[in-house]
DOVEX-120737 format. One record per residue (C-alpha): residue in one letter; z, y, x. Coordinates in steps of 0.02 Angstrom, whole numbers, plus 50000, padded with zeros to 5 digits. Example, Ala and Ser with C-alpha at 12.3 -4.5 7.8 and 13.67 -1.06 7.14 Angstrom:
<res=A; up=50390; north=49775; east=50615>
<res=S; up=50357; north=49947; east=50684>
***
This chain:
<res=M; up=43619; north=50701; east=45418>
<res=L; up=43695; north=50603; east=45277>
<res=K; up=43884; north=50583; east=45288>
<res=T; up=44004; north=50472; east=45195>
<res=T; up=44175; north=50394; east=45209>
<res=L; up=44202; north=50208; east=45186>
<res=H; up=44380; north=50183; east=45126>
<res=I; up=44451; north=50013; east=45176>
<res=D; up=44617; north=49939; east=45122>
<res=P; up=44652; north=49779; east=45222>
<res=A; up=44807; north=49744; east=45118>
<res=K; up=44715; north=49738; east=44952>
<res=T; up=44627; north=49570; east=44944>
<res=L; up=44515; north=49546; east=44793>
<res=S; up=44437; north=49373; east=44803>
<res=H; up=44392; north=49229; east=44917>
<res=I; up=44215; north=49233; east=44987>
<res=A; up=44157; north=49054; east=44968>
<res=P; up=44058; north=48998; east=45121>
<res=E; up=43931; north=48927; east=44997>
<res=I; up=43873; north=49105; east=44958>
<res=Y; up=43779; north=49087; east=45123>
<res=G; up=43690; north=48929; east=45065>
<res=Q; up=43508; north=48882; east=45087>
<res=F; up=43372; north=48801; east=44982>
<res=S; up=43242; north=48672; east=45035>
<res=E; up=43105; north=48613; east=44918>
<res=H; up=42958; north=48496; east=44937>
<res=L; up=42846; north=48649; east=44945>
<res=G; up=42717; north=48691; east=45076>
<res=R; up=42785; north=48661; east=45251>
<res=C; up=42970; north=48677; east=45209>
<res=I; up=43011; north=48491; east=45222>
<res=Y; up=42864; north=48420; east=45316>
<res=D; up=42833; north=48514; east=45480>
<res=G; up=42982; north=48624; east=45437>
<res=V; up=43139; north=48517; east=45447>
<res=Y; up=43058; north=48345; east=45459>
<res=V; up=42922; north=48283; east=45577>
<res=G; up=42959; north=48096; east=45579>
<res=E; up=43034; north=47986; east=45712>
<res=D; up=42867; north=47962; east=45803>
<res=S; up=42829; north=48148; east=45823>
<res=E; up=42804; north=48223; east=45996>
<res=I; up=42910; north=48369; east=45934>
<res=P; up=43090; north=48335; east=45990>
<res=N; up=43184; north=48260; east=45845>
<res=K; up=43334; north=48157; east=45797>
<res=N; up=43295; north=48027; east=45664>
<res=G; up=43144; north=48131; east=45616>
<res=M; up=43234; north=48298; east=45601>
<res=R; up=43173; north=48438; east=45714>
<res=K; up=43307; north=48473; east=45844>
<res=D; up=43257; north=48656; east=45863>
<res=V; up=43271; north=48687; east=45676>
<res=V; up=43436; north=48595; east=45660>
<res=D; up=43510; north=48688; east=45810>
<res=A; up=43455; north=48856; east=45741>
<res=L; up=43527; north=48820; east=45569>
<res=R; up=43691; north=48753; east=45639>
<res=A; up=43716; north=48923; east=45721>
<res=L; up=43722; north=48996; east=45545>
<res=K; up=43864; north=48876; east=45500>
<res=L; up=43757; north=48821; east=45354>
<res=P; up=43879; north=48777; east=45214>
<res=V; up=43765; north=48695; east=45086>
<res=L; up=43582; north=48645; east=45066>
<res=R; up=43496; north=48627; east=44896>
<res=W; up=43360; north=48494; east=44873>
<res=P; up=43229; north=48430; east=44816>
<res=G; up=43186; north=48583; east=44712>
<res=G; up=43146; north=48697; east=44631>
<res=C; up=43006; north=48651; east=44516>
<res=F; up=42979; north=48493; east=44617>
<res=A; up=43148; north=48426; east=44560>
<res=D; up=43091; north=48396; east=44382>
<res=E; up=42944; north=48290; east=44436>
<res=Y; up=43038; north=48199; east=44574>
<res=H; up=43088; north=48018; east=44547>
<res=W; up=43215; north=47969; east=44677>
<res=R; up=43165; north=47786; east=44688>
<res=D; up=42998; north=47843; east=44759>
<res=G; up=43091; north=47905; east=44913>
<res=I; up=43192; north=47752; east=44965>
<res=G; up=43151; north=47591; east=45055>
<res=P; up=43019; north=47559; east=45188>
<res=K; up=42916; north=47716; east=45210>
<res=E; up=42750; north=47626; east=45210>
<res=K; up=42789; north=47560; east=45035>
<res=R; up=42845; north=47723; east=44958>
<res=R; up=42743; north=47791; east=44813>
<res=R; up=42621; north=47931; east=44852>
<res=M; up=42615; north=48069; east=44722>
<res=V; up=42525; north=48232; east=44690>
<res=N; up=42636; north=48385; east=44704>
<res=T; up=42570; north=48470; east=44548>
<res=N; up=42674; north=48627; east=44566>
<res=W; up=42637; north=48674; east=44745>
<res=G; up=42461; north=48661; east=44809>
<res=G; up=42409; north=48493; east=44739>
<res=T; up=42451; north=48407; east=44902>
<res=V; up=42489; north=48222; east=44912>
<res=E; up=42674; north=48188; east=44939>
<res=D; up=42705; north=48026; east=45035>
<res=N; up=42893; north=48027; east=45001>
<res=S; up=42935; north=47989; east=45183>
<res=F; up=43076; north=48115; east=45161>
<res=G; up=43192; north=48051; east=45026>
<res=T; up=43376; north=48027; east=44988>
<res=H; up=43424; north=47945; east=45153>
<res=E; up=43329; north=48075; east=45253>
<res=F; up=43405; north=48220; east=45157>
<res=M; up=43581; north=48155; east=45181>
<res=E; up=43543; north=48127; east=45365>
<res=L; up=43484; north=48308; east=45378>
<res=C; up=43644; north=48371; east=45295>
<res=D; up=43746; north=48264; east=45414>
<res=Q; up=43658; north=48339; east=45565>
<res=L; up=43681; north=48515; east=45494>
<res=G; up=43862; north=48483; east=45449>
<res=C; up=43836; north=48550; east=45273>
<res=E; up=43866; north=48496; east=45094>
<res=P; up=43717; north=48422; east=45002>
<res=Y; up=43670; north=48499; east=44835>
<res=I; up=43548; north=48394; east=44735>
<res=A; up=43450; north=48435; east=44579>
<res=V; up=43420; north=48287; east=44464>
<res=N; up=43261; north=48267; east=44363>
<res=L; up=43296; north=48317; east=44183>
<res=G; up=43120; north=48377; east=44144>
<res=S; up=43017; north=48218; east=44167>
<res=G; up=43156; north=48096; east=44210>
<res=T; up=43280; north=47996; east=44109>
<res=V; up=43467; north=47992; east=44089>
<res=Q; up=43470; north=47818; east=44165>
<res=E; up=43372; north=47877; east=44317>
<res=A; up=43495; north=48020; east=44346>
<res=A; up=43647; north=47909; east=44321>
<res=E; up=43584; north=47776; east=44441>
<res=W; up=43543; north=47905; east=44576>
<res=I; up=43724; north=47962; east=44574>
<res=E; up=43779; north=47780; east=44582>
<res=Y; up=43659; north=47745; east=44725>
<res=M; up=43730; north=47889; east=44828>
<res=T; up=43915; north=47884; east=44788>
<res=A; up=43970; north=47712; east=44725>
<res=D; up=44046; north=47570; east=44824>
<res=G; up=44069; north=47387; east=44781>
<res=D; up=43941; north=47253; east=44745>
<res=S; up=43834; north=47323; east=44604>
<res=T; up=43647; north=47294; east=44613>
<res=I; up=43613; north=47476; east=44652>
<res=V; up=43745; north=47484; east=44788>
<res=K; up=43671; north=47327; east=44867>
<res=Q; up=43501; north=47412; east=44861>
<res=R; up=43569; north=47561; east=44957>
<res=Q; up=43649; north=47445; east=45084>
<res=A; up=43486; north=47350; east=45105>
<res=N; up=43403; north=47517; east=45142>
<res=G; up=43521; north=47550; east=45287>
<res=R; up=43672; north=47642; east=45216>
<res=K; up=43826; north=47533; east=45201>
<res=G; up=43956; north=47654; east=45134>
<res=P; up=43932; north=47788; east=45001>
<res=W; up=43895; north=47968; east=45043>
<res=H; up=44002; north=48113; east=44990>
<res=L; up=43912; north=48215; east=44859>
<res=K; up=43991; north=48365; east=44776>
<res=Y; up=43858; north=48477; east=44699>
<res=V; up=43740; north=48412; east=44565>
<res=G; up=43620; north=48523; east=44470>
<res=I; up=43559; north=48452; east=44305>
<res=G; up=43377; north=48505; east=44304>
<res=N; up=43296; north=48663; east=44370>
<res=E; up=43220; north=48812; east=44280>
<res=N; up=43211; north=48710; east=44122>
<res=W; up=43161; north=48868; east=44030>
<res=G; up=42999; north=48861; east=44131>
<res=C; up=42927; north=48733; east=44252>
<res=G; up=43069; north=48613; east=44211>
<res=G; up=43009; north=48581; east=44034>
<res=S; up=42983; north=48748; east=43943>
<res=M; up=43142; north=48714; east=43842>
<res=S; up=43238; north=48826; east=43725>
<res=P; up=43419; north=48859; east=43776>
<res=D; up=43493; north=48760; east=43632>
<res=F; up=43381; north=48610; east=43669>
<res=Y; up=43423; north=48617; east=43854>
<res=A; up=43610; north=48633; east=43819>
<res=N; up=43607; north=48473; east=43718>
<res=E; up=43506; north=48383; east=43850>
<res=Y; up=43620; north=48448; east=43986>
<res=K; up=43776; north=48382; east=43898>
<res=R; up=43693; north=48213; east=43877>
<res=Y; up=43639; north=48200; east=44059>
<res=Q; up=43801; north=48261; east=44135>
<res=C; up=43899; north=48137; east=44030>
<res=F; up=43818; north=47994; east=44125>
<res=C; up=43833; north=48072; east=44297>
<res=K; up=43995; north=47983; east=44340>
<res=N; up=44128; north=48003; east=44473>
<res=Y; up=44141; north=47849; east=44583>
<res=G; up=44295; north=47816; east=44688>
<res=D; up=44360; north=47976; east=44767>
<res=N; up=44195; north=48068; east=44745>
<res=K; up=44210; north=48207; east=44616>
<res=L; up=44053; north=48293; east=44556>
<res=Y; up=44038; north=48480; east=44532>
<res=K; up=43908; north=48495; east=44394>
<res=V; up=43788; north=48642; east=44378>
<res=A; up=43694; north=48687; east=44220>
<res=C; up=43526; north=48774; east=44226>
<res=G; up=43563; north=48955; east=44187>
<res=P; up=43450; north=49104; east=44157>
<res=N; up=43299; north=49178; east=44239>
<res=A; up=43335; north=49358; east=44289>
<res=E; up=43366; north=49462; east=44132>
<res=D; up=43362; north=49321; east=44005>
<res=Y; up=43532; north=49363; east=43933>
<res=N; up=43497; north=49263; east=43775>
<res=W; up=43486; north=49103; east=43879>
<res=T; up=43660; north=49135; east=43950>
<res=K; up=43729; north=49176; east=43778>
<res=E; up=43657; north=49020; east=43697>
<res=L; up=43703; north=48906; east=43841>
<res=M; up=43882; north=48970; east=43857>
<res=S; up=43908; north=48952; east=43669>
<res=R; up=43865; north=48766; east=43681>
<res=I; up=43952; north=48710; east=43840>
<res=D; up=44125; north=48730; east=43915>
<res=H; up=44215; north=48685; east=44075>
<res=W; up=44227; north=48504; east=44020>
<res=H; up=44038; north=48496; east=44035>
<res=A; up=43997; north=48614; east=44179>
<res=N; up=44080; north=48688; east=44332>
<res=A; up=43946; north=48821; east=44353>
<res=I; up=43784; north=48890; east=44285>
<res=S; up=43640; north=48949; east=44393>
<res=L; up=43545; north=49114; east=44401>
<res=H; up=43374; north=49139; east=44480>
<res=Y; up=43310; north=49309; east=44533>
<res=Y; up=43168; north=49354; east=44650>
<res=T; up=43125; north=49525; east=44720>
<res=L; up=42942; north=49570; east=44698>
<res=P; up=42872; north=49743; east=44742>
<res=G; up=42732; north=49718; east=44615>
<res=D; up=42710; north=49592; east=44475>
<res=W; up=42681; north=49405; east=44471>
<res=E; up=42492; north=49427; east=44482>
<res=H; up=42497; north=49553; east=44625>
<res=K; up=42662; north=49538; east=44715>
<res=G; up=42615; north=49642; east=44867>
<res=S; up=42594; north=49608; east=45052>
<res=A; up=42738; north=49548; east=45159>
<res=T; up=42687; north=49659; east=45305>
<res=D; up=42569; north=49796; east=45241>
<res=F; up=42663; north=49915; east=45127>
<res=D; up=42694; north=50102; east=45110>
<res=E; up=42856; north=50197; east=45082>
<res=Q; up=42840; north=50190; east=44893>
<res=E; up=42823; north=50001; east=44899>
<res=Y; up=42970; north=49988; east=45019>
<res=Y; up=43087; north=50086; east=44908>
<res=T; up=43026; north=49992; east=44755>
<res=T; up=43071; north=49829; east=44843>
<res=I; up=43244; north=49890; east=44890>
<res=S; up=43275; north=49959; east=44716>
<res=K; up=43225; north=49794; east=44636>
<res=A; up=43333; north=49696; east=44758>
<res=M; up=43483; north=49805; east=44715>
<res=Y; up=43451; north=49779; east=44530>
<res=I; up=43519; north=49603; east=44545>
<res=E; up=43694; north=49678; east=44536>
<res=N; up=43659; north=49745; east=44361>
<res=I; up=43591; north=49576; east=44309>
<res=I; up=43741; north=49484; east=44381>
<res=E; up=43865; north=49598; east=44294>
<res=K; up=43780; north=49581; east=44124>
<res=H; up=43774; north=49391; east=44136>
<res=L; up=43957; north=49388; east=44190>
<res=E; up=44003; north=49493; east=44039>
<res=I; up=43924; north=49361; east=43927>
<res=M; up=44008; north=49221; east=44023>
<res=D; up=44176; north=49309; east=44006>
<res=E; up=44159; north=49314; east=43817>
<res=H; up=44146; north=49125; east=43810>
<res=D; up=44248; north=49083; east=43964>
<res=P; up=44386; north=49214; east=43979>
<res=E; up=44487; north=49106; east=44098>
<res=H; up=44340; north=49098; east=44221>
<res=N; up=44330; north=48910; east=44229>
<res=I; up=44141; north=48914; east=44249>
<res=D; up=44068; north=48989; east=44407>
<res=L; up=43901; north=49076; east=44434>
<res=F; up=43778; north=49010; east=44563>
<res=V; up=43633; north=49120; east=44619>
<res=D; up=43545; north=48967; east=44684>
<res=E; up=43374; north=49045; east=44705>
<res=W; up=43352; north=49222; east=44770>
<res=G; up=43251; north=49320; east=44896>
<res=T; up=43087; north=49413; east=44917>
<res=W; up=42923; north=49345; east=44852>
<res=Y; up=42758; north=49419; east=44912>
<res=D; up=42576; north=49368; east=44913>
<res=V; up=42548; north=49227; east=45037>
<res=E; up=42488; north=49264; east=45212>
<res=P; up=42298; north=49283; east=45216>
<res=G; up=42208; north=49120; east=45253>
<res=T; up=42353; north=49007; east=45202>
<res=N; up=42363; north=48889; east=45054>
<res=P; up=42415; north=48992; east=44900>
<res=G; up=42526; north=48849; east=44843>
<res=F; up=42625; north=48846; east=45005>
<res=L; up=42708; north=49017; east=44981>
<res=Y; up=42704; north=49054; east=45167>
<res=Q; up=42747; north=49235; east=45206>
<res=Q; up=42802; north=49340; east=45353>
<res=N; up=42973; north=49420; east=45364>
<res=T; up=43000; north=49601; east=45417>
<res=M; up=43143; north=49724; east=45436>
<res=R; up=43119; north=49760; east=45251>
<res=D; up=43173; north=49580; east=45215>
<res=A; up=43323; north=49600; east=45329>
<res=I; up=43380; north=49748; east=45224>
<res=V; up=43355; north=49648; east=45063>
<res=A; up=43456; north=49503; east=45135>
<res=A; up=43599; north=49616; east=45193>
<res=L; up=43619; north=49712; east=45031>
<res=S; up=43603; north=49552; east=44927>
<res=L; up=43740; north=49466; east=45027>
<res=N; up=43849; north=49622; east=45012>
<res=I; up=43827; north=49615; east=44823>
<res=F; up=43870; north=49429; east=44817>
<res=N; up=44025; north=49463; east=44924>
<res=K; up=44078; north=49601; east=44804>
<res=H; up=44065; north=49478; east=44658>
<res=S; up=44142; north=49329; east=44746>
<res=D; up=44274; north=49316; east=44611>
<res=R; up=44140; north=49233; east=44503>
<res=I; up=43995; north=49194; east=44619>
<res=A; up=44038; north=49031; east=44706>
<res=M; up=43869; north=48993; east=44785>
<res=A; up=43703; north=49075; east=44826>
<res=N; up=43548; north=48992; east=44900>
<res=I; up=43411; north=49097; east=44977>
<res=A; up=43234; north=49033; east=44954>
<res=Q; up=43186; north=48950; east=45066>
<res=V; up=43254; north=48887; east=45230>
<res=V; up=43094; north=48858; east=45332>
<res=N; up=42913; north=48917; east=45311>
<res=V; up=42928; north=48966; east=45127>
<res=L; up=42963; north=49139; east=45051>
<res=Q; up=43109; north=49230; east=45136>
<res=A; up=43138; north=49097; east=45266>
<res=M; up=43263; north=49091; east=45408>
<res=L; up=43136; north=49007; east=45521>
<res=L; up=42949; north=48990; east=45540>
<res=T; up=42866; north=48846; east=45632>
<res=E; up=42692; north=48813; east=45699>
<res=G; up=42674; north=48644; east=45780>
<res=S; up=42807; north=48636; east=45915>
<res=K; up=42837; north=48824; east=45907>
<res=I; up=42981; north=48903; east=45812>
<res=L; up=43038; north=49081; east=45778>
<res=K; up=43189; north=49160; east=45697>
<res=T; up=43154; north=49293; east=45569>
<res=P; up=43248; north=49458; east=45545>
<res=T; up=43330; north=49377; east=45392>
<res=Y; up=43398; north=49241; east=45508>
<res=D; up=43484; north=49375; east=45611>
<res=V; up=43566; north=49447; east=45455>
<res=F; up=43638; north=49278; east=45408>
<res=R; up=43698; north=49255; east=45588>
<res=M; up=43782; north=49425; east=45585>
<res=Y; up=43867; north=49388; east=45419>
<res=V; up=43943; north=49220; east=45471>
<res=P; up=44120; north=49293; east=45487>
<res=H; up=44121; north=49330; east=45300>
<res=Q; up=44114; north=49143; east=45263>
<res=G; up=44282; north=49088; east=45194>
<res=A; up=44359; north=49260; east=45219>
<res=E; up=44451; north=49367; east=45092>
<res=L; up=44358; north=49513; east=45015>
<res=V; up=44459; north=49674; east=45030>
<res=E; up=44450; north=49838; east=44937>
<res=S; up=44316; north=49952; east=45008>
<res=H; up=44217; north=50093; east=44931>
<res=T; up=44123; north=50252; east=44968>
<res=D; up=44140; north=50413; east=44872>
<res=E; up=44017; north=50437; east=44729>
<res=T; up=43885; north=50570; east=44748>
<res=T; up=43760; north=50648; east=44629>
<res=C; up=43579; north=50662; east=44682>
<res=V; up=43522; north=50839; east=44644>
<res=E; up=43340; north=50792; east=44620>
<res=S; up=43370; north=50658; east=44490>
<res=G; up=43546; north=50686; east=44424>
<res=H; up=43587; north=50502; east=44461>
<res=T; up=43762; north=50461; east=44521>
<res=V; up=43768; north=50328; east=44654>
<res=K; up=43896; north=50252; east=44770>
<res=G; up=43895; north=50347; east=44933>
<res=P; up=43749; north=50451; east=44997>
<res=A; up=43589; north=50436; east=44897>
<res=V; up=43408; north=50408; east=44945>
<res=H; up=43285; north=50492; east=44827>
<res=Y; up=43100; north=50449; east=44840>
<res=N; up=42984; north=50504; east=44700>
<res=D; up=43054; north=50418; east=44544>
<res=I; up=43174; north=50305; east=44640>
<res=T; up=43357; north=50343; east=44677>
<res=I; up=43461; north=50215; east=44769>
<res=P; up=43618; north=50213; east=44875>
<res=A; up=43581; north=50239; east=45059>
<res=L; up=43727; north=50128; east=45106>
<res=S; up=43767; north=49949; east=45056>
<res=E; up=43933; north=49878; east=45116>
<res=S; up=44062; north=49742; east=45103>
<res=V; up=44223; north=49709; east=45200>
<res=S; up=44324; north=49551; east=45222>
<res=V; up=44479; north=49498; east=45319>
<res=T; up=44536; north=49338; east=45402>
<res=E; up=44699; north=49298; east=45488>
<res=Q; up=44678; north=49254; east=45672>
<res=N; up=44823; north=49230; east=45790>
<res=G; up=44938; north=49319; east=45670>
<res=Q; up=44824; north=49470; east=45663>
<res=K; up=44704; north=49537; east=45532>
<res=L; up=44522; north=49529; east=45587>
<res=L; up=44408; north=49643; east=45485>
<res=T; up=44224; north=49605; east=45460>
<res=I; up=44128; north=49758; east=45401>
<res=T; up=43944; north=49741; east=45355>
<res=L; up=43833; north=49890; east=45321>
<res=A; up=43650; north=49914; east=45277>
<res=N; up=43560; north=50081; east=45286>
<res=T; up=43416; north=50079; east=45161>
<res=S; up=43344; north=50247; east=45213>
<res=L; up=43183; north=50261; east=45313>
<res=C; up=43220; north=50437; east=45374>
<res=D; up=43408; north=50468; east=45373>
<res=T; up=43538; north=50409; east=45499>
<res=P; up=43700; north=50418; east=45400>
<res=S; up=43864; north=50453; east=45486>
<res=V; up=43992; north=50332; east=45414>
<res=E; up=44177; north=50370; east=45434>
<res=L; up=44275; north=50207; east=45424>
<res=E; up=44447; north=50252; east=45358>
<res=L; up=44601; north=50141; east=45346>
<res=P; up=44763; north=50187; east=45255>
<res=M; up=44883; north=50284; east=45366>
<res=Q; up=44994; north=50133; east=45396>
<res=Y; up=44850; north=50039; east=45477>
<res=S; up=44757; north=50061; east=45640>
<res=F; up=44605; north=49987; east=45723>
<res=A; up=44672; north=49886; east=45868>
<res=G; up=44572; north=49857; east=46023>
<res=E; up=44398; north=49795; east=46053>
<res=A; up=44269; north=49815; east=45914>
<res=S; up=44118; north=49701; east=45921>
<res=I; up=43967; north=49789; east=45845>
<res=A; up=43806; north=49694; east=45803>
<res=M; up=43656; north=49800; east=45757>
<res=L; up=43486; north=49750; east=45688>
<res=D; up=43358; north=49888; east=45675>
<res=G; up=43175; north=49922; east=45707>
<res=E; up=43020; north=49993; east=45627>
<res=V; up=43019; north=49938; east=45445>
<res=H; up=42858; north=49836; east=45463>
<res=A; up=42915; north=49749; east=45621>
<res=Y; up=42921; north=49559; east=45625>
<res=N; up=42924; north=49416; east=45748>
<res=T; up=42773; north=49313; east=45796>
<res=F; up=42751; north=49152; east=45893>
<res=E; up=42679; north=49258; east=46034>
<res=D; up=42827; north=49379; east=46026>
<res=P; up=42971; north=49285; east=45943>
<res=D; up=43103; north=49412; east=45996>
<res=H; up=43015; north=49571; east=45940>
<res=V; up=43152; north=49602; east=45810>
<res=R; up=43323; north=49545; east=45866>
<res=A; up=43502; north=49598; east=45836>
<res=Y; up=43599; north=49663; east=45986>
<res=E; up=43786; north=49676; east=46016>
<res=T; up=43895; north=49809; east=46096>
<res=E; up=44082; north=49828; east=46118>
<res=E; up=44192; north=49981; east=46098>
<res=E; up=44377; north=50016; east=46110>
<res=W; up=44442; north=50074; east=45941>
<res=S; up=44611; north=50146; east=45893>
<res=G; up=44685; north=50253; east=45756>
<res=N; up=44645; north=50237; east=45572>
<res=I; up=44475; north=50325; east=45575>
<res=Q; up=44317; north=50279; east=45670>
<res=T; up=44144; north=50353; east=45650>
<res=L; up=43981; north=50258; east=45662>
<res=T; up=43802; north=50319; east=45650>
<res=L; up=43676; north=50197; east=45577>
<res=P; up=43494; north=50197; east=45631>
<res=V; up=43360; north=50207; east=45497>
<res=N; up=43333; north=50044; east=45400>
<res=S; up=43466; north=49950; east=45493>
<res=V; up=43599; north=49817; east=45469>
<res=C; up=43766; north=49826; east=45557>
<res=R; up=43915; north=49708; east=45573>
<res=I; up=44081; north=49760; east=45647>
<res=N; up=44224; north=49644; east=45694>
<res=C; up=44388; north=49725; east=45741>
<res=Y; up=44573; north=49684; east=45729>
<res=V; up=44686; north=49799; east=45631>
<res=C; up=44873; north=49816; east=45640>
***
């Protein structure tokens, strides 16, 4: 049995975990918007103003902090005026990026803001820099956030919204190094500065502007971009990183994989920490005062689509493997919450590593959904010092944090963790999240507080485990589900044994 000690210091707070790290992403892609969150007011599926009640209720349970829209690649071919006014008069367009389907634009600005209102979350929009114009971007911001009697404001009012909406997060373009225009970083930086200049603050609404940052390991993009912008231009830059077991031509199956493919997936998911740290080093060179944040506003697993589905819809199942990826990714983001101010998993419903899958009136929650539900207490909490002892894997010579898993040419930590604290009723409430990446070992984890602290009372323990290929279906929607137990804890040391490939969350007061 693997053994390790997790050292926790509740008094040593490191950074604030922004709730937005637990953000979501919704694109006009496949059945994410249509059939996913939106079915229209006339649908037989229970809805409120066209939004599926079952989807909204499920997402509200995650305390969804922010939702990114309309893309993704779709953002840089989206023209916002096509999505306002009477629905029967809205322009129909071909979605050239995702399946060649005809987009009827029945879900537009008003519908998105309605969805965010029902979810109780912040909207995060991406303006069209790739095929749009500066004027178009500027007028969209005016349409959403201005008051008074301008022509554009009167147009919004005529379309049913009297007062302005609150809008904080604005991304200027999306993946402009690729589907957003195949731009060089210097060209994009100049375009970005031009566009953001005309995205104005109206009234009390203050925009938080996000520049298109790098794809994965494109460190040159970050270097060039950061050398041309500063905090007067941007509040954050974005980073996109997807976990693929294979390559872009043959990504691998979502449900049919062997142990080698599993550990490859986990290793690649963990690699995002290296990528984050290298990009942050570059950002620090140009922004030593940390005025510009990092958003990981697209992340998650990406596999080959489910057999028999439209290749452009990116519909995939979601197994315990994905739950492990979600848990360790969120732990990494928590650990870097001094610079990471938002993360948005792709995507919220029916696309890639989704929280929910729908089929007609049916809905199911994926194992990834359970991870996000378990991690809710981290939102808005303070990250505290926590670490395991380093060990050296004899087979490979690699030094890793905590006990190691060695499989053929892959060596990874068996344990992923993060710990946060909140003040409740004058007491410190610890949230400890753990993920066991091993398929064969059940590590014994000793949770150790400094001598002056003690676990105090009832510990709530949520556990998600199951066979690594296990997933939920519409016939068996609760096949993989987290369960909760309670234990009485005291003293400064407690020991917990983790099942194979499992995710655990502990809540307990300390004094």
